[in-house]
N, C-alpha and C positions, 0 to 999 in steps of 0.2 A: 612557393616555399613558406611553410608555417613558421611561427615564432620559435618553436623548439629547434627547428633546423637552422634558422638564422643564428640563434644563440650558439649552437654547436659549431657552426662555421666560423663565427667570430672568435670563439674560444680556441679553435684549432689554429686560426690565423695568428692570434696573439701568442700562442705557445710556440709557433714556428719562429716568429720574430724574436721572442725572448731567447730561444735556443740559438738563433743566429747571432744575437748580441753577445751571448756568453762565448760563442766560438770566436768571435772577433776580438773580444777582450783577452781570451787565452792566447790567441795568435799575437796580439800586440805585446803582451807580457813576455812571451817566449822570444820574440824578436828583439825586444829591448834587452833581455838577458844576454842575448848573443852579441849585441852591438855594444852595450855599455858594461854589462857584467853585474852579477849579483853582489850586493855589498859594496858597490863602487862608491867613490866620492865624486860629486859633481858640483860645478858652479852653474847656476841657472841664469840665463840672460833673456832679456826682453819680456819680463813679466808683464801681462796685459793690463796695465793700469789705465783702462779707459772704459767707455760705456758699451762695448760690444759684448752682450751676454754669451755669444757663441764662444768667444775666446776664453771667457771665464770657465765655461764647461770643458773646453779643451785643456785648460790648465789643471782643473780639478781631476780630470781623467789621467793626466800625466802624473800628478802627485799620488793618485791612488795606485797606479801601476808601479811607481817608484817605491811606495810603501810595501807592496807585496814582494818586491825584489830587495828590500832592505837597502835601497840606494840612499846615500846620505847627502842631502843638499846643504852644502856648507857656505855658499854664497848665493844671493838672489838679488836682482835689481831689475827695474824697468829701464827703458832706453834713456830716460831723462836722468836717472840716478847712476848710470854706468860710469865707473872710473877704472881705467885699465889697471892701476896698481893694486886695486882690491882683488883682482883675479890673477894677475901675473905673479903675485906673491904666494899663491897656493902651490902645493907639491906638484911636481912635474907629471905625475900620473893621474891628476885630476882631469876628468872629462868635462869639457865645456859644452853645455846643452842649450840650444836655442829654441825658444817657444815655437810651436807649430801653428798651422792655420792655412790661410789662403793669401799670403802676402809675399811670396817669393817671385819677384819680378817687378814690373812697372805699374801694377794696379795701385799699390801704395808705395810710391818710390822713396819717400822719406824714411819709412820703416826699413825697407830693403837696403837702402844705401848705408844706413847706420849699422845694420847687421853685418854687411860686408866689411865695414871699417873695424867692427869688433873682432871679426874673424882674423883680419890682418894683424891686429894687436896681439891676438892670442894664438898665432899660427904654430907655436911650438907645442901646444897642447892637443890632445885628441879632441876634435870638434864634431858634434853631432847636431844636425838640424832635425828637429822633430817633424812628423809627417806634414808635408806642405803640398800646396797646389802650385804648379809653375805657370805663370801668366806673363807673357810679353806681347802686348798689342802692337808694338813697333820694335825695330831693331836698335833704337837709339841708345839704350843703355846695356844692351846684351853683350856687346864686345867687352866692356869693362867687367861685367860679371864673369864672363868666361876667362878673362885674364886673371882675375883674383882667385877664382876657383882652381884654376890650373896651378896656382902658386901655393896651394894648401895641401901638402902631401898626406895629412892625417884627417882629412875631412870625409865625413859620411853624411850623405843626403838621403833623408827618408821621404818618400812620396806616398800620398794617400789615394792616388788614382793611377790607373794604368797609362793613361795618355801622358800624364806628367812624367812618369817613369821613362816611357819611351823617348820623349823629347829630351829629358835630362841626360839619358844615356848617350844620346847623339851629341848634345851640346857640351857636356862636361865629361869627356871620356876618361879623364884622369881621376875623377872622384868616384868613390864608392856610392852607388845609388841602389836603393832597395825599396820594394813595395811593402808598405806597412799600413795597417788600419789607422784611421784617424784616431788621435789620442783621446778624443772624447769617449771612445768606446772603453777606455780604461776605467770609467766610473763603475763601481760595483753595483749590481742590480738592486733596486729598491723593492721592498715587499709590496705586493699588490694591495690596493685598498678597494674595498667594495663600496660602490656608490649607494647612498641612501636616498637618492632622489634624482631629479633630472640633472644630466651632466652639463656643466657650463664649458663651452668651447671657446678658447681664446687663441688667436693667431698673432704671432710676432712677425711682421712683414717688414724687412729692412728696405730702405730706399737709397742706399749708398752705392758705391761702385760694385759691391758684391751682390746686389739685389738680383733676384730671379724674375722680377716683375710682378710678384704676388701682390705687392701693395697697389697695383693698378687695377686689380680685379674688383668689380662692383660688389661691395659687401652688403648692400641693402638686402634685408632690413636689419642687419647686424649693426650694433653701435661701433663707431670708429673713434679712436683717441690717438692723438699725437703725443708720444711720451718723451719727445726730445726736450731738452732744456738748454738754456744758454749757460755755458760754463764760466764761472768766475773763480779763477784759481783752479781748484780741483773739485768743483762741485758746489752746489748751494749749501749754506750752513745747515748742519743737521742731517745732510744726506749721507748715504752709505759710503759715497765716494770720498767724502771728507773724513768719515769716522774710521775707515780702515787704515788710514795713515800712510805716511811715507817713511822710507828707511834710509834716507840720505841727507846730507847737508845741502843747504842751498835750495831746498824745496819745501813746500808746505808739509808740516808734520802733524801727526794726529794729536788731538787734544785728549783723546781717550782711545784705548784699545778695545777691540770687540770683546763681547762678554766672555769668550773662551780664553782670553788672556794673551799676553805678549808671547811671541815665539821664543823658544829656548835659545839663549845666546844672542838675541837680537839687540839692536841698539838704534836709537834715533837721535837726531840733533836738530836744534832749531835752525831756521833759515839763516844762511850766512855764516854759520859756525864752522869750525874745522873738525867736527866730530866724525866718527866712522860712518862709512857708507859701503855697501848696502847692508841688508839684513844677513845675519848668520843664523840660519833657522834650525840648526841641529838636525836630528833625524827626521826623514820624511814620514816615519811611522808615528810621530808625535801628533797631538791634536792639531788638525789643520786650521791654523789661524786665518787662512785665506778663504775658507769655505763660504759659500753663499749663505748657509745657515747662520754663520757667525756674523756676517755682514748685516743680515736681517735683524739679528739679535741686538746689534749695536744701535739700530735705529729706534728701538723701543725705550732706550734710556731716557 
């Protein structure tokens, strides 16, 4: 195969993948419109305030899909900032939306257990768990999850893979379960950039409970770097994790907001104060203060 044929094959493969990504985004948006509704008001729980970039991508995809549907995010918090009264005081037709990912089950039991507790707190509201993967290595906590799910008549569980959907349909027969693309596909396509030289390939290979084992592959002669750091509070001084801030009392708050500004209607309070929690972020169509670009911008100050 000549160079021209290889370039043509690569271009065709890229176009096919791009078309499939657009189809998945369209399907995600359509299904969220059916489940949550266009122009709906939602409270968002379990914002991924941690160092997993996959969850940041899932969150950005969620917000991008919400913006297209004019869904209004009126409350937002991570698990550490959650306070029941901040959400329970919202109108009864507010949909409570829980961040998606791969932590429904015993893979990350702390996250899962708190999400269940939040669901019980807000059982009178419509509850939607964004696309998840169901994982139970043992049956130890499964019975409690089944009991809680069965007690939530307004719960909708979205699953991002067919095996999770099949298992959830069997385990949680009273809940509404649907197969929906991973929320990361909600990200709008970026314009292609032509390379002006050799491409630098970088691989992010995680080594936690969700690892596929890629980090064990011999990377020689590629350089390998360990990007983990030891957290003090919420990240080393000057890091993006500290500069994007917190939106609740009793937790570390930002010394400065990202370059794009503070979210509309948001508020912060100093640790230990009795100020409001969590952020009231206004319309999801507004400039996304949570975007990766704005976090990077804050690091250059």
